[in-house]
N, C-alpha and C positions, 0 to 999 in steps of 0.2 A: 387126822383129817386136816387138810390144808385150807386155811381161811381164804375166801375170795377177797379181792381188792375192796369190794363194798363192805364186807364184814369188818375189815381192819380199819375202816374209817370211823367206826363207832367210838366215841370218846370213853375212856376208862380212867378212873381215878383211884386214889387212896394208898394205903400203906402196904407194900408188898412183903415187908419183912415178917408180918404175922403168919404168912403162908409157909414160912420155913420152920415154924415151930412144930416139934413133935407132939406137943400137947394141944389138942383141939380146944380145950377150955381156955387156953391163953389167947385165942383169937377174939377180938372185940366184935361182937355181932353188929354193932352200930357203925363200924368203920366201913369204908368203901374199898373194894378191891382195886389194886393197881395192876395194870397189864404191862409187863416189861417185854420189849422186843429183843432183849438180850437173853440167851439161854441161861437158866439158873444152874447152880452147881448140881452135878449129877446126884450127889448124896442126898441133897435136900429134896430134889424132885422125887427120888425113889422113896424117901421117907413119907412124903405126902401121898404117893400112890399106894404104898403099903398100908398106910393108916386108913385108907378109904376102901380097901379091897373087900372088906367084910360087908359093905353096903350093897344091897340089891336095887338098882335103879329102875327095874321094871315092876317093882311092887305097886299094887294098886290100893294098898291100905294106907290110911292116914297116919303119918309119923307124928308122934307127939313132939311138943316143943322142946321137951327135955332131951330127947334122943336125936333131934334133927341137927344136921351139920350147920354150924353157925353161918357159913357162907350161903347156904340155902335159906336160912332164916333171914339173912340180910336181903337176899333177892326178893323174898316174899314181902318184906317190909317196904322195900323200894317200890314194889308194885302197888302196895296198899297206899303209899303216899302219892301215887299217880305220876311218878317221875320216870317216863318211858326212856329218856336218854340215859340216865344213870343205871336204870334197871337192865337195859340192854347191854350197856358197857360191862356191867357186872357179869351178865350171862356170858358174854364173849370171853371175858377173862377166865371164868370157870372152865369153859370149853378148852381154851388154850393150855391151861394148866392141868387139864384132864381130871378136874374135880367132878365127881358124879353129881348130876343134877336130878333132884327128885321130881317126881311127876307133879306134886302139888305146886312146886315152884314154876314148872312149865305152864301149868293151867293158869296160875296167877298172871304170868307174863302174857299169855295169849289173851286173857280177858282185858289186860291193860292195852294191848295193841288194838283190840276191837274198840275199846272206849276212846282211845286217842286217834282212831282212824289211821293207824300205822300199818298200811298195807304191806310195804316192803319188809318191815320189821316182822310182821306176823307171818309172812311167807317164809322168812329166814328161820324163824322158830319152828314152823311146821316141818320144814325139811329136816331139821335136827331131830324132831320127834319121830318122823318116819324112819330115819336111819338108825336111831339109837334105841328105840323102845320096841322094836320088833314089828312083825307084819300086822298084828292085830292091836287095835287101840282099846283102851279101857273106856268105860261108859263116861266117866267124868272128863277125860281128855278129849274123847271124840265129840262130846256135846259142846265143849269149849271151842274146838276147831270148827264144828258145824256152824255155831252161832257167829263166829268171826267171818267165815267165808260168805255166809248168807248176807251178813251186814255189808260186806264189800261187793256184793253182787256177783261173786265168783261161784256160780252154781255148779260148774264142772268140777271144781276142786271140792266143793261141798259134797257132791255125789261120790267122789273118790273117798273122802273121809267116811261117809256113811257106809260105804262098802267095806271099809277096813275095820269097822267097829265090831268087837266080839259080841257085844250085847247092846240093845237099843231100848230106850224107854219112850214114854209118850212125848216127852220134851223133844227127843231126837226127831220123831215123825213130824211134830208140829212145826219145828223150826224149818225143816226142809219143805214141807207143804206150803208154809207161809212164804218161803223164799221164792218158790216157783210162781205162786199166785201174784206176788208183788212185782216180779219181773215180766209178767204177761204170758208166762208159759202155762196157760190155763189147763190144757189137756194133760200136761205132765203132772200138774198139781192134783188133778182129779184122779189120774191113774194111780198116783202114789197113795192117795186117800183110800181108794178101793183096795189096794194091796195091804194097807194098814188094817182095814176091817177084816180082810181075809185071814190074817195071822192071829186074829182075835184081840187086837188092841182096841180098847174102848175109847172113843173120842171124848174130849171134854169141852169146856166152855171156850177154850182158846183154839180148838181145832176148827169148829164150825164157821167162825167168821172168815177164816182163810179159804175154806172150801166153798163157802157161799160167794165170796168175792170172785173165785174162779168161774163158778157157774154164771154169774152176772157178766163177767168179762167176756166169756165165750158166747154169751147170749143164747145159751142152750136151755130152753125152758123145760125140756124133758128131764134132763139130768138135775135141773134145779128142783123140780117137784120130787124127784127121788131122794135128794139130800134133805128136803123138807120132811119127808117121811122119817128119815133117820133122826132128825132133830126131835120129832115127837116120840119116836121109839126110845131114845136114850134120855128122855125127860127134860130136855132143855127148851121146850116150847113156851115156858113162862119166864125164861131168863131174858132180861131187857136187852143185853148186848147181842144175844143171838137173834132175837126177834128183829132188832134194828138191822142186823145184817141181812135177815130174810127180806125185809122191806126193800132195802137197797138192791138186793139181788133181783127181785121181781120188777123193780123200776128199770134196771138195766136191761132186763129181758122184755121190756115194753108191755108187761102184764100189770098195768096200773090198778086194775080192779082187785087182783089178788093181794097186792100190796095194801090197798085200802082196807080190805077185810081184816088182814092181820093187824093193821093199825087200830081199827075200831075195837078189836077184841082184846087189846092189851089192857090188863088191869092197872098197870103202872107205866107211865110214859115219862121219858126224860126229854131234854131239849134235842138230843140227837134223833129221837123218834119223830118229833115234830119237823125237824129240819129235813130228815130223810123223805118224809111224805110230801112236804111242801115243795122241796127241790125236785122230787120225782114228778110231780105234776108239771112243773116248769120244763123239765127235760123232755117230757113227752108231749109238749105243745099245748097242754091244757092249763094255761096261765090263770084263767079266771077261777078255776077250782082251787088252784094253789093259793090265790089271794083270799078266797073264801076261808080256806083252812087257816090262813094266817090270822084273819079276824077272829075266828073261833079260838085260836090259841091265846089271843089277847083277852077275849071274854073270860077264859078260864084262868086269867092272871098268871099265865106262863110267860116269863120275860124272855124276849128274843135275845140271841147272842150274835156274835159277829157273822157267823155263817148265815143266819137268818137274814140279816141285813143285806149281805152281798147277793143272796139268792133273790130277794125282792127286787133289788135294783136290776139284776140280770133279767128278771121277768118283764120289767118295763121295756128293756131293750128288745127282748124277743117280740113283745107286742107292738113295738114301734111307736109307743105312746109316751112322748116326751112330757106331756102335761101330767100324766099319772106319775111319771118319774119325778117331777117337781114336788108332787104331794109326798111321795116316799122320801125324797130328800129332806123335806120339811120335818117329817117324822124322825128321820135319822138324826137331824141336827139337834133334836131335843133329848137325845140319848147320850150315853157315855162313849158311843162309838163315832161321834161326829168328826173327830180328828184322826181316826185310824187311817193309816196309809192304804190298806186294802179296800176300805169303804170308799175313800176318795178316788182310788184308781177305778173302781167299778162305776162310780158316778161319772167320771171323765169318759169312760168307754160308752156308757149309756147315753149321755148327752150328745156325744159325737155321732153315734149310730142313729139317733133320732133327729138329727139336724139342728140341735140347739148348741151350736159350737161356742157361742158366747158364754153360755152357762158352764160349759166344760172349761173354758179359759178361766172363768172366775174360780171354780173349784181348784184348778191347778195353781193359780197365783196365790191362793190363800193357804196352801199346804205348808205347814211348818217344816216338814222334812219330806223329801221325795226320793223314791228308789228308782231303779232302772225301769220298772213296770210303769211308773207314773210318767216318765219321759216318753216311753214307747207308746203309751196310750194316747198322749197328746200328739206325737208325731204321726201315728197312724190315723188319728182323727182328722188331722189336716189333710193327709193324703187321700183318705176316703171321701172327703168333702171337696175334692178338686182344688185344693190349695197347697200344691206341692212346694211353692216358694216358702210358705210359712213353715212347712215341715222341715225344710233345710235350715231355716233360721233357728228353729227350736233345737235341732240337732247341734248346731254350732254353739248355742248357749249351753247345751248339755255337756259338750266337750270342755267349755270354759269352767264348768262346775266339777270337772274331773270325774264324771260318772262314766264308768266303763260300759259300753253298749253290750247287749246280749245278741243272740242270733235273730230274735224277732225285731229288735231295733235296727240292726243292719239291713234286714230284708225290707223293712218299711222305708228306710232312707234311700235304699237302692231303687225302690219303686218311684219315689219322688224324683230321683235323678233321671230315671227313664222318661218320666213325664216331661221334664224340662230339658232333656238332652244334655244334662250336666255330666259329661264324660269325665271331667277332671276330678270331681268329688267321687264319682263311682270308682275310678281307678284307685283313689286313696282308700276307699272302703274295702276294696279287693285286697290291697296290701295289709290293711288292718286285720281282715279276716284270716289271712295267712299267718300273721304273727300270733294271733290269739287262739288259733285252732278252730275258729268258727267255720272254716271251709268244710269241716266234717259234717256240718248240718246241711242236709239236702235243700232246705228252704233257702239258705244263703246262696248256694250254687244256682238254684233255679232263678232267684232274683237277679243274680249276675248275668245269667243267660239273657233274661228279658232286658236288662239295662244295656248290655253291649249290643243286642239286636236293634233296639230302638235308637241307639246312637250310631248305627250303621257300621258297627265293628263286628260283623258276623263271624269273622275268623276267630276273634277272641272268644266269642260266645261258644263256638264249636270247641275251642281249646278247653274251656271250663266244663262243657258238657262231657267230653271224653274222659275227664278226670274224676267224674262222679262214680264212686264204686258201686253204689246201689241206686240205680236210677228208678224213679217212680213215674207214674203216669204224667205228673206235672212236668217232670224233666223232659220227657219225650215231646209232650205237647208244646212246651216253651221253645224248644229248638226248631220244631216244625213251623211254629208261628214266626220265629225269627227269620228262618229261611224264606218264608213267604213274603214278609214285608221288605226283605232285601233282594227281591226279584230272583230268588233261587227256588222257585216252586217245584221244579222237577226233582231237586234234591229232597225237598220236603216229602214228596211221595215215596222216594226211596227209603227215607227214615221211617215212614209209616209202615211200609212192608216189613222192615226189620223189627219194629216195635211189636207187631202182631205175633212174632215168633217168641216173644218174652212175656208180654203183658196184654191184658184185655183193654182196648181203648174205651174211654168214657165218652159222653156226649160232647164235652168240650173239645176233646181230641178230634172227633169226627167233624165238628164245625170248622176247626182249623184246617183239616185236610180238604174238606169240601171247598174252602176258600182258595186253596192252592189249585185244586182241580179247575175251578172257575177261572182262575187267572190264566192258565195255559191251555184251556179248552180240552182238558182230559175227561171227555165224556164217559168213556167206558169205566175208568177208575171211579168217577163220581157215581155211576150206576151201581158198581160193586159196593160202594159204601152205603148207598141207599138200600140195597138188598140186605146188607149186614145189619143196618139199623132196624129194618122191618123184621128180620129173623130173630134178633136178640132182644129187641125192644129196650135197648140200652139208653135209658134216660130220654125217651122219645118225647121231647117237649117242643114248644113253639120255636125255640132258638134253632134246634136241629132241623125241624120241619122247614123253617124259612131258609136255612142254609142250603138245603136240598133244592128248594125252589129257586134260590139265587143262582145256584150252579147251573140249573137247566136254562135259565134266562140268559146268563152270560155265555153259555156255550151255544146259544142261538137256537135251542130246541124249544120253541114256544108251544108246540103241541104238548110235549111232556110237561112243560111248565104249567100249562093250563090244567092238566090232569091233577098235578100236585096242588095247585091253587084251589081247586074245587073241593079238596078235602077239608079245608078250614078257611071259610070266608069271614069268620068273625074276628080275625086278627088284623089290626091295622098294618102291622109289619108286612104281611103277605100282600096286601093291596099296594103298599109303597114299592115293593120289589117289582110287581107287575107294571106299575106306572113308570118306574125308572127304566125298565126294559123297553117299553114303547118309546120313551124319550130318547134312548140311545139309538134307536132305529129311525129317528126322525118322524115317528108316527104320532104327531101331536094331536090330531083329531081323534085317533083311537084312544089316546091317553085321557082326553077330556070326557069321552063317552064312558070310559071305565070309572072315572071319578064320580060321574053322576050315578052310576050303578052302585058305587060305594056308599053314597049318601042314601040311596033308596034302601040299601041293606042295613041301615041304622048303624053303620060303622063310622065313627066320627074322626075326621082327619086330624093329624098332628103336624108339628113343624116339618118333619121329613116329607110328609105328603105334599106340602106346598113347594118344597125344593124340587121334587120330581115333576110337579105340574109346571113350574116356571121353566125348568130345563126343557121340558117337552115343547112348550110354547116358543122358547128361544130357538131350538133346533128346527122348528117348522115355520119360523117367521110369523108367528101369531102374536104380534105385539099387543094389539088391543085386548085380546083375551088374557094375556099374561098380566097386563097392568090391572085389569079388572079383578083377577084373582088376588093379586098383591094388595089391592085396596080393601078387599073384603075379608082378608085373613082375620084381622082383629075384630072387625065389626060383626061379621056373621058367624065366625067359627071360634072366636076367642083364642086365637093363636097369635101371639105377639111376634112381629118380624124380628129376626136376628141378623147378624152379619152375613150369614150364608144366603139368606133371602135377598138381601140387598145386592150381594154379588151376582145372584141369578138375574136380577132386574137390570143391573149394569150390563151384563152379557146380552140380555134380551134387546136392550136399546142399542148397544154397540154393534151387534151383528146386523141390526136393521139400518145402520148408518147414522143413528141419532146420537152422535158422540157428544155434542154440546149438552144435550139433555141428560145423558149419562153422567157427565162431569158435574152438572148442576145438582143431580141427585146425591152424588158423593159428598159434595160440599155442604148440603143441607141435612145430611143424616143426623138423627138424634144421638148417635154414638160415634166413637172414634173408629175410623176406617182401619181395616187390616190389610196385609199384603194381598190376600185373595181378591178383594174388591178392586184394587188397583191392577191386579193381574188380569181381571176380566176386561178392564178398560184397555190394557196393553194389547191383549189379543184382538180386540176390536180395531185398535190402531194398526195392527199388523194386517188385518183383512183389508182395511181401507187406506193403507199407506199414509197414515197421519203421523209422520216422524216426530214433529215437535211435541204433540200431545203425548205420544208414546214415551218420549224422553222424560216428560213430567211424571208420567205414571211410574216409570222405572226408578226415578229418584225416590219416590215415596216407598216403593217396594224395598229397595236395597238399604234404606234407613233402618228398616225393621227386620229384614230377612236377607242376609247376604250369603246364605248357604244353600238355598233351594235351587237346584240346577234348572228346574223347569222354567223359572222366570228368565234366566239367562238365555235359554234356548228361544223363548218368545222374543226377547230383545234382539238376539242375533238375527232371527228371521225377519224382523221389522227392517233392520238395516240392509240385509241381503236382498229382500224384495224391492227395496228402494235404491239398490245399486251403490250403497255406501260401504265399500269394501274396506276403507281405512278404519271406519268405525267398527266393522266386523272384527278386524284384527285386534283392535283395542279391547273389545269385550272378551275376546279369546284370551288375551294377555291377563286380564283381570281374573278370569276363571282359573287360569293356570296358577296365578299367585295365591288364590284362595284354596288351591288344591282340589278343585272340582273337575271331575272326569265325566264326560258324556258316556252313558251306557252304550255299548255297541248294540246295533240292531239285532234283535233275536226274534225268530218266528218258530212256532210249535205246530206240528201236525200230528194227529193221532191216526195210526194205521194198525189195524188188527189188534186194537187194545193197547198198543204201546205208543208212548209219546216220543217223538223225535224232535230235537232242537237244532236249529240252524242259525249260527252267528254270522254276522257280516264279515266277509273276507276270511272265513274259517276254511282251512284247507284239509281238515282232519276227518271229515265224514267219509266212511268207507265207500259210499256210492256217489262221491263228488264227480267223478268222471262221467258217469251216466247222466246225472242231473245237468251238468254243464252242456253235454251233447244235446239234451232235450231243449234247453234254453237257446242254444245256438240255432237249432232248427226253427224255433219259434221266431227268433230275430230275422232269419232269412225270409221266412214267410211274410213277416211284417214289411220288410223292404220291398218284397215283390208286390205287396198290396198297396204300396205307395207311401209308407211311413218313412220318415227321415231317420238318419243314423242316431240323432239325438233322442228322438222319441223311442227308438228301439232299445238302446243300451246305455243311454246317458253318457255319451262320449265327450260332450262339451265339458271342459275343465272346470269352469265356474259352476255350472249346473251340478256336476259331480260332487264338488266340494260342499255345495249347499245341501244337496239331498242326502249326502252321507251323514250329516249331522242330524237331520230331522227324520230320515227314513231308514237308511241302511240297506234297503232292497232285499232284506233277508227272506221276505215272503216268496220271492221268485224261486229260490232253491227249494223251499218247502212245498210249493205247488208242483214243481218238477218231480220231486220225490213222490208226492201223492199220485201223480199221473203214472209213474213207473210201477208203483206197488199196489194199486187198487184196480179193480175191474173196470172196463170201459163203461161210461155212463154214471158211475157212482159219484155222488157229490163229494167235494173236498172242503174241509173246514180248517181254516188257518187262524191262529191267534198270534199277534205280534205286540212288542212292547213299545214301539214308536209309532209315529204317524205314517200314513201312506202317501207317497209323493205322486205328482201328476204322471210321471213316466210309468211308475209301477201300476198306477190305476189304468192307464191306457193299455199296458201289456196284458194285464189280467182280463180286461174286457175282451181283448182280441183272443186270448187263449180260450175263454168260455165259449166264444163263437166257433172257433176252429175245431175244438175237441168235443163240442156239444156236451159240456158238463156245467153243472151249477157249482160255483166256487164262492164260499163265504169267507171274508177276511174281517176279523174284528181287530181294529187298531186301537190306539190308546184313547180315541175319542168316540168312535161310532162303528156300527156294522156296515159292511159293504157286501151286498149280495149280488153276485154277477151271474147273468143268465142271457144267453144268446147275444152277447156283445153289449149288453146294457147293465148299468149298476143301479141299485135301489136308491143310492144317494142323489141320482139325477145329475151326476158330475159336479156336485156342489160340496162334497165332503172330504176331498183329498187335501193333503198339505201343500201349500204353495199357491192355492187358489186365492186370488185377491179381487177386490172390486174397486175400480177407480172412482174417485169422487166426481160426481157430475158437476 
């Protein structure tokens, strides 16, 4: 047999001359074989081969020390010493020199490979055994190989060995059943157990824990009870280890009552019994009974161990009771486990989950030694408590301590990067994950998708997504959310259709897709998802219910929205969605009446309620009412105003022309202003052409946020409306230097259940010729009706440049497409990503009158419902409308 390159790399030592002796007794059994790469003399080699010919290497009987070949004795001795490198080198030398290797030597070497976790070495020895010892394996050799491959997690190879064994004993069956159970192949483990019973093999105390673990893992209570009967039949129902396994099995099957009956009937209990029952209560959500059982354990003077302590701390986390956690912490600090790393890690996690982050920091800072779990618990604690900056600081300190992150650490830090928009650190973590092999963990890939999506690198997110070999529901949901927040909602719907061919979506997935439907006005797709949720009842909670409601509201179907709203009037979120819907339509009075109904229904408002109310007042010029609600927030409703509420009030005052009052409010705020507040003032300056004050607002904005393109567009329009074209050019230059690109105008229209997208200046649509012909016909009719060329098609160069930035005119193509492909008289619903300009507003009014159709256009700010040549906004809601200061 020719050795592979890998085999020849094994180091071999010792004195080769001993092998040339005709007298086997002359060989020193304590010497180490030397492997020579030069061919030995033919005579010597033949002498060695002839002297060994009488040995039968396939014998299964134990060879006595007196009759064993000294080289085999040396191999067994090296294995007993635990020296895998020398033992394997000796083994390779024996093979090269064609010295017969006894089975006992092979068994000893296999056991050493298992003990030393030598996977490659064990596989090499196994191949030799298969090729040299015949098709069938002896019991001793087969069991050794079985044990090794199960330890290495190679169940396929273990099964191959099992099939080659001439005979099998109980150990053979137990090892394989245990291997399947440990790897999560519960059905295979139970099938093997039943086959074992069928051939008449009697299980023992080692069989049942493995089988019971499989029943618990499969959460199959029927088979669990069947195995329980077997335990009683074979007389193991009083064995503590078996009964402990039974308790754990029933706990996993969520049959806590059966577990408690077994526990109470136990004549003798050990700590494992108590821990299994206590943690069982915690796992099944009955933390109070678990705590009661712990107190009973202490009354009986049973000392808790490490597992008891960590279970208690986890129970406090599940209860969300930080004060109880402090009491448990005090108890733990008086025991020998106070400095144990796993206990401290559990305390950090518990304090972080219950909002006691300072206590978590104290525990972390006092730890004498920290492992990767300690650092990860602290990092995720900061991230979960909305402190991503502290999470990144902690990770940087972890790097300085040269602690290698695991997959959970990387995922937690990536989440912090996503929150802060720290693409630079996220890219470094991506490279680290590639180097360390952590990209194989789906949780890391999913976190990368989320990070790249929120950092506006959706193409990188898609690249990561497509490289995931086994995508789970979170993978699909993450990419759909990423596409949605990057204004690619139509693609998100396509991915949803693909997902349904492979996996069943959960409620989080449906919420994400409904958001995409709402964004582009995909009503029919939204209805399909609503029907799917009703049919499958997949996690039908308030989040999903409110997502359905929001979809109907944002698609402009208020009748359907009211039907959905009436199903659950006790949720403040549903009321807030309806209030926001009326606010977006400029129906302030309707929103205020709904708010009064909300109070009558005993549903108490929250901070989001007042954001919707203030927006409604702002859009409807209800200044006094808005200021009254703002003043009463804290006094009457115990809701403390935050930055968003102040931004709404600045918008309220600014739209009403009270710019000086709005500026005074900003200067006297009890908190530091953010870009959104100055952005509200900048928008008001645009409406009222207050350039100087607008420039002041822009300075404050760009000090803190130089990347949000929306503020630049507001600033551009302020200068454009005021005729300051040099300043417009300068702002555009800054935008170019910052790498900011204005999204092209895009409008969506749904026809026969399919959503069609129209981009500004896009020449690729298959019906472009027909839509252009329809629009040309509309323009001719407008001219005949007395409209100017500029009003018809925006031919003025300056006006065209300005409205291309803020409008894009994409809704015209979408409306023309709807006119061609829908029956006469049928309403047309359009959604667009930019504002609606004055010219488009005039054209759509004219179209609604000429073709006698209702046309609804939802732009980035509000709804426009056109009917008989009039718009629901009262000609006050299009982009470019300004009010000169009196």
